[in-house]
C-alpha positions as CSV (number, residue, x, y, z in Angstrom):
1,X,0.3,-0.2,0.1
2,X,1.3,3.8,-0.9
3,X,2.3,6.0,1.9
4,X,-1.0,8.2,0.7
5,X,-3.1,5.3,1.1
6,X,-1.7,4.3,4.7
7,X,-2.4,8.1,5.8
8,X,-6.3,7.9,4.3
9,X,-6.3,4.8,6.6
10,X,-4.7,6.7,9.6
11,X,-7.1,9.6,9.0
12,X,-10.1,7.0,9.1
13,X,-8.9,5.4,12.5
14,X,-8.3,8.4,14.5
15,X,-10.9,10.7,13.9
16,X,-13.4,7.1,13.7
17,X,-12.2,7.0,17.3
18,X,-12.6,10.9,18.4
19,X,-16.0,11.1,16.6
20,X,-17.4,7.3,18.3
21,X,-16.2,8.8,21.7
22,X,-18.1,12.5,21.7
23,X,-21.3,10.4,20.4
24,X,-21.5,9.0,23.6
25,X,-21.0,12.1,25.3
26,X,-24.7,13.2,23.0
27,X,-28.5,12.2,23.2
28,X,-29.5,10.4,19.9
29,X,-32.3,12.5,19.1
30,X,-36.1,11.0,18.6
31,X,-35.0,11.4,14.7
32,X,-31.8,9.6,15.1
33,X,-33.9,6.7,16.9
34,X,-36.8,6.3,14.3
35,X,-34.1,6.2,11.9
36,X,-32.1,3.5,13.8
37,X,-35.5,1.4,14.0
38,X,-36.2,1.6,10.4
39,X,-33.2,-0.1,9.9
40,X,-33.5,-2.3,12.5
41,X,-36.7,-3.8,10.4
42,X,-34.9,-3.4,7.4
43,X,-32.3,-5.9,9.0
44,X,-35.0,-7.9,10.1
45,X,-36.3,-8.4,6.3
46,X,-38.5,-5.6,5.8
47,X,-35.9,-4.6,2.8
48,X,-38.6,-1.9,1.7
49,X,-39.4,-0.8,4.7
50,X,-43.1,-1.5,4.2
51,X,-46.0,0.2,6.3
52,X,-43.8,3.1,7.3
53,X,-44.5,6.4,7.1
54,X,-40.9,8.1,6.6
55,X,-40.2,12.1,7.1
56,X,-38.9,14.5,4.8
57,X,-35.7,12.4,3.1
58,X,-35.2,8.4,3.0
59,X,-31.3,8.3,4.1
60,X,-31.8,4.8,2.7
61,X,-28.7,4.5,0.8
62,X,-26.6,6.9,2.9
63,X,-27.2,5.6,6.6
64,X,-29.9,2.7,6.6
65,X,-28.5,0.1,4.8
66,X,-25.3,0.4,6.8
67,X,-27.3,0.5,10.4
68,X,-29.0,-2.5,9.3
69,X,-26.2,-4.2,8.1
70,X,-24.3,-3.7,11.7
71,X,-27.8,-4.7,13.2
72,X,-27.9,-7.7,11.0
73,X,-23.9,-9.1,11.6
74,X,-23.9,-7.9,15.3
75,X,-27.6,-7.9,16.8
76,X,-29.4,-4.6,17.8
77,X,-27.4,-3.5,20.4
78,X,-26.9,0.0,22.5
79,X,-23.2,0.6,21.4
80,X,-24.3,0.6,17.4
81,X,-25.8,4.3,18.0
82,X,-23.0,5.4,18.9
83,X,-20.0,3.5,17.2
84,X,-21.8,3.6,13.4
85,X,-21.9,7.3,13.7
86,X,-18.4,7.7,14.9
87,X,-17.4,5.9,11.8
88,X,-19.1,7.5,9.3
89,X,-18.2,10.5,10.7
90,X,-14.6,9.4,10.0
91,X,-15.2,7.6,6.8
92,X,-16.3,11.8,5.8
93,X,-12.9,13.0,7.3
94,X,-10.6,10.3,5.4
95,X,-12.6,10.7,1.9
96,X,-11.7,14.7,2.3
97,X,-8.2,14.5,3.8
98,X,-8.7,12.4,0.2
99,X,-10.0,14.7,-2.0
100,X,-7.7,17.0,-0.8
101,X,-3.8,15.2,-1.4
102,X,-4.8,14.1,-4.6
103,X,-2.8,16.4,-6.1
104,X,-0.2,16.4,-2.7
105,X,0.0,17.3,1.2
106,X,-0.3,20.9,0.9
107,X,-4.1,21.1,0.6
108,X,-4.4,19.2,3.5
109,X,-4.2,21.9,5.9
110,X,-7.2,23.3,5.2
111,X,-9.1,20.1,5.9
112,X,-7.0,20.0,9.6
113,X,-7.5,23.5,10.5
114,X,-11.3,24.3,10.2
115,X,-12.5,20.4,10.6
116,X,-10.2,18.6,12.9
117,X,-10.9,21.3,15.6
118,X,-14.5,21.5,15.7
119,X,-16.8,23.0,18.3
120,X,-19.6,21.7,20.2
121,X,-21.8,22.3,17.4
122,X,-20.3,20.6,14.9
123,X,-19.2,18.2,17.0
124,X,-22.6,17.2,17.5
125,X,-23.9,17.7,14.1
126,X,-21.3,14.6,13.0
127,X,-21.5,12.3,15.6
128,X,-25.2,11.5,16.2
129,X,-26.8,9.0,13.7
130,X,-28.7,9.7,10.8
131,X,-27.6,13.5,10.4
132,X,-26.9,13.5,6.6
133,X,-22.8,13.1,7.4
134,X,-22.3,9.7,5.0
135,X,-24.6,12.0,2.1
136,X,-21.8,14.2,2.5
137,X,-19.1,11.6,2.3
138,X,-20.8,9.9,-0.6
139,X,-20.4,13.3,-2.3
140,X,-16.8,13.8,-1.5
141,X,-16.5,10.2,-3.2
142,X,-18.1,11.1,-6.2
143,X,-15.8,14.1,-6.6
144,X,-12.7,12.2,-6.2
145,X,-14.6,10.0,-9.1
146,X,-15.3,12.9,-11.4
147,X,-11.8,14.6,-10.7
148,X,-9.8,11.2,-11.0
149,X,-11.9,11.3,-14.7
150,X,-10.6,14.3,-15.5
151,X,-7.1,13.0,-15.0
152,X,-6.9,9.5,-16.7
153,X,-9.6,9.7,-18.8
154,X,-11.5,6.1,-17.6
155,X,-15.1,6.4,-18.1
156,X,-15.7,3.7,-15.3
157,X,-15.5,6.8,-12.6
158,X,-18.4,8.8,-14.2
159,X,-19.8,5.7,-14.1
160,X,-19.4,4.8,-10.5
161,X,-19.9,8.5,-9.6
162,X,-23.1,8.8,-11.5
163,X,-24.5,5.4,-9.6
164,X,-23.2,6.8,-6.4
165,X,-24.9,9.9,-6.9
166,X,-27.9,8.4,-7.9
167,X,-28.7,6.5,-4.4
168,X,-27.2,9.9,-2.3
169,X,-30.1,12.1,-3.9
170,X,-32.9,9.5,-3.7
171,X,-31.7,8.9,0.3
172,X,-30.8,12.9,0.8
173,X,-32.3,15.9,-1.6
174,X,-29.7,18.3,-0.1
175,X,-27.4,16.0,-2.8
176,X,-29.3,18.3,-5.6
177,X,-27.8,21.4,-3.8
178,X,-23.9,20.1,-3.1
179,X,-23.1,18.2,-5.8
180,X,-26.1,18.3,-9.2
181,X,-26.1,21.7,-9.1
182,X,-22.2,22.5,-8.1
183,X,-21.4,20.2,-11.2
184,X,-23.7,21.8,-14.0
185,X,-22.8,25.0,-13.3
186,X,-18.7,24.1,-13.5
187,X,-19.5,22.7,-16.6
188,X,-20.3,25.8,-18.0
189,X,-17.7,27.9,-15.9
190,X,-14.3,25.6,-15.1
191,X,-11.1,26.0,-16.9
192,X,-11.4,22.0,-18.4
193,X,-11.4,20.2,-21.4
194,X,-15.0,21.0,-23.5
195,X,-15.0,17.3,-23.9
196,X,-14.6,16.5,-20.4
197,X,-17.5,19.0,-19.6
198,X,-19.5,17.5,-21.9
199,X,-19.1,13.8,-20.7
200,X,-19.4,14.5,-17.3
201,X,-22.3,17.0,-17.6
202,X,-24.3,13.9,-19.9
203,X,-23.0,11.5,-16.9
204,X,-24.8,14.3,-14.5
205,X,-27.7,13.7,-16.7
206,X,-27.4,9.6,-16.7
207,X,-26.9,9.9,-13.0
208,X,-30.3,12.3,-12.3
209,X,-32.0,10.2,-14.8
210,X,-31.3,6.4,-12.9
211,X,-32.5,8.9,-9.4
212,X,-36.0,9.3,-11.2
213,X,-36.5,5.3,-12.1
214,X,-35.5,4.3,-8.5
215,X,-38.1,7.2,-7.3
216,X,-40.4,5.5,-9.8
217,X,-39.8,2.3,-9.1
218,X,-40.0,2.3,-5.2
219,X,-43.5,4.5,-5.6
220,X,-45.7,1.8,-4.9
221,X,-47.6,0.2,-1.5
222,X,-44.2,-2.0,-1.1
223,X,-42.3,0.7,-0.4
224,X,-42.5,3.1,2.7
225,X,-44.8,6.1,1.9
226,X,-42.5,9.9,1.9
227,X,-44.5,12.9,2.2
228,X,-41.6,14.8,1.6
229,X,-41.1,18.7,2.4
230,X,-43.2,20.0,0.1
231,X,-41.8,22.6,-2.9
232,X,-39.0,24.8,-2.0
233,X,-40.4,28.5,-0.9
234,X,-38.9,31.8,-0.3
235,X,-38.8,33.0,3.2
236,X,-41.8,36.0,3.8
237,X,-40.2,39.5,3.3
238,X,-41.1,39.9,7.1
239,X,-38.7,37.0,8.1
240,X,-35.9,37.6,6.0
241,X,-33.4,39.5,8.7
242,X,-34.3,36.9,10.7
243,X,-33.1,34.4,8.8
244,X,-30.0,36.2,7.9
245,X,-29.7,36.8,11.4
246,X,-30.1,33.2,12.4
247,X,-27.1,32.6,9.4
248,X,-24.7,35.0,11.0
249,X,-25.9,33.2,14.0
250,X,-25.4,30.0,12.9
251,X,-21.7,30.5,11.4
252,X,-20.5,31.8,14.6
253,X,-21.8,28.5,16.6
254,X,-20.1,26.3,13.8
255,X,-16.4,27.9,14.0
256,X,-16.9,27.9,17.6
257,X,-17.1,32.1,17.0
258,X,-19.5,33.6,18.8
259,X,-17.6,35.8,21.0
260,X,-20.8,38.0,22.2
261,X,-21.0,39.0,26.2
262,X,-17.8,37.5,26.6
263,X,-15.5,38.6,28.9
264,X,-12.7,40.2,26.5
265,X,-9.7,39.2,28.6
266,X,-11.6,35.4,29.9
267,X,-10.1,32.3,28.2
268,X,-13.3,31.6,26.7
269,X,-13.6,35.5,25.0
270,X,-10.0,35.0,23.6
271,X,-10.4,31.7,22.4
272,X,-13.6,32.7,20.5
273,X,-11.8,35.8,19.3
274,X,-9.5,33.9,17.6
275,X,-11.8,31.4,16.2
276,X,-13.3,34.7,14.9
277,X,-10.5,35.8,13.0
278,X,-10.4,32.3,11.7
279,X,-13.7,32.5,10.6
280,X,-13.1,36.0,8.4
281,X,-9.6,34.2,6.8
282,X,-12.0,31.7,5.3
283,X,-14.0,33.5,3.7
284,X,-11.9,36.0,2.7
285,X,-10.2,32.8,1.0
286,X,-13.5,31.6,-0.5
287,X,-14.5,34.9,-1.9
288,X,-10.8,35.8,-3.3
289,X,-11.1,32.1,-5.4
290,X,-14.4,32.9,-6.1
291,X,-13.3,35.5,-8.5
292,X,-10.3,33.2,-9.7
293,X,-13.4,30.5,-10.3
294,X,-13.4,30.6,-14.0
295,X,-9.1,29.4,-13.8
296,X,-10.3,26.2,-11.4
297,X,-10.3,22.7,-12.8
298,X,-13.7,21.4,-13.1
299,X,-13.9,19.8,-9.4
300,X,-12.4,22.6,-7.8
301,X,-14.7,25.1,-9.2
302,X,-18.2,22.7,-7.8
303,X,-16.4,22.0,-4.6
304,X,-16.5,26.5,-4.2
305,X,-19.7,26.4,-5.4
306,X,-21.0,24.2,-3.2
307,X,-19.2,26.0,0.1
308,X,-21.2,29.0,-1.0
309,X,-24.5,27.3,-2.5
310,X,-25.7,27.2,1.2
311,X,-25.6,30.5,2.3
312,X,-28.1,32.3,-0.2
313,X,-29.9,28.9,0.0
314,X,-30.1,29.2,3.8
315,X,-31.2,32.9,4.0
316,X,-33.9,33.0,1.4
317,X,-35.7,29.6,2.0
318,X,-38.3,29.1,4.8
319,X,-36.6,26.2,6.4
320,X,-34.8,28.4,9.2
321,X,-36.2,28.1,12.5
322,X,-34.2,27.7,15.3
323,X,-30.0,26.8,16.1
324,X,-31.0,24.1,15.1
325,X,-31.4,24.3,11.6
326,X,-28.3,25.5,11.4
327,X,-26.7,22.5,10.5
328,X,-28.0,22.9,6.4
329,X,-24.5,25.4,7.1
330,X,-21.8,22.5,7.7
331,X,-21.4,21.9,4.0
332,X,-19.6,25.6,4.2
333,X,-16.9,24.0,6.6
334,X,-16.8,20.6,4.6
335,X,-17.1,21.9,1.0
336,X,-15.2,24.9,1.9
337,X,-11.6,23.3,4.1
């Protein structure tokens, strides 16, 4: 095995241990436990989850199948609630590290700076079950496969990426904003071979077609019922200032940079001020990169778009209701790093 392969495994082991330990610190939510009960039913033979009335997204291929596999192999035990999310977080870090080091180790510093030292909010959002983490991992893996295609011109990578992306969007529709839209836009603006951009865009269309095919196939009484969340709606004008305020508060929380009302000379005040500085630097780097986006490779351009797209989407949608919904801003850190 290569040195880079060993380093990816090491990153996986280290962060799996860290986030498994963190997972035991948090009480699982009702949504998390509902997902684990669904996985237990899958493990017991109800593969289609017939009779289940699910929530807004299925998490089927991203989360449930892995919990179901663990339950099938080891039985329905309490440790699965904590260890599997830890392994999923470790997989996310390892895949981000692998993506960042494709062209050398120099790009890994941002991952270590912004992801490896999370605050309490990020620790919770990456440590509990059924909370988008495997979705992000699948998306990062899809980006890696597209990058491999751009470097090696082997269409097998695009086929694998299309399969993974179709399963991911079926499981979690946030994939539209973090993969499909960024790749589609990058095909028009990135500094990449025109033929490659056409082939990649075609693979994206193929992936979306597969998703619609799966959706059609599962739309029967033999499968679960998914009510969904309805059509996306713009925020009302009266609530716009609330959304913007919650957006700013959410970023402060995610970066552990909320220095407001803290004593300036206290350890908490100093630390949060330093983290706020890192937040400012983070966005300066993102904005400066955005100015040069036409010079980027297709994958780099898509990652930049994915890191920024949730900010206007969050501010202008009707979904933000409290600090808990700032979990939708986690991709800013993941893909921006």
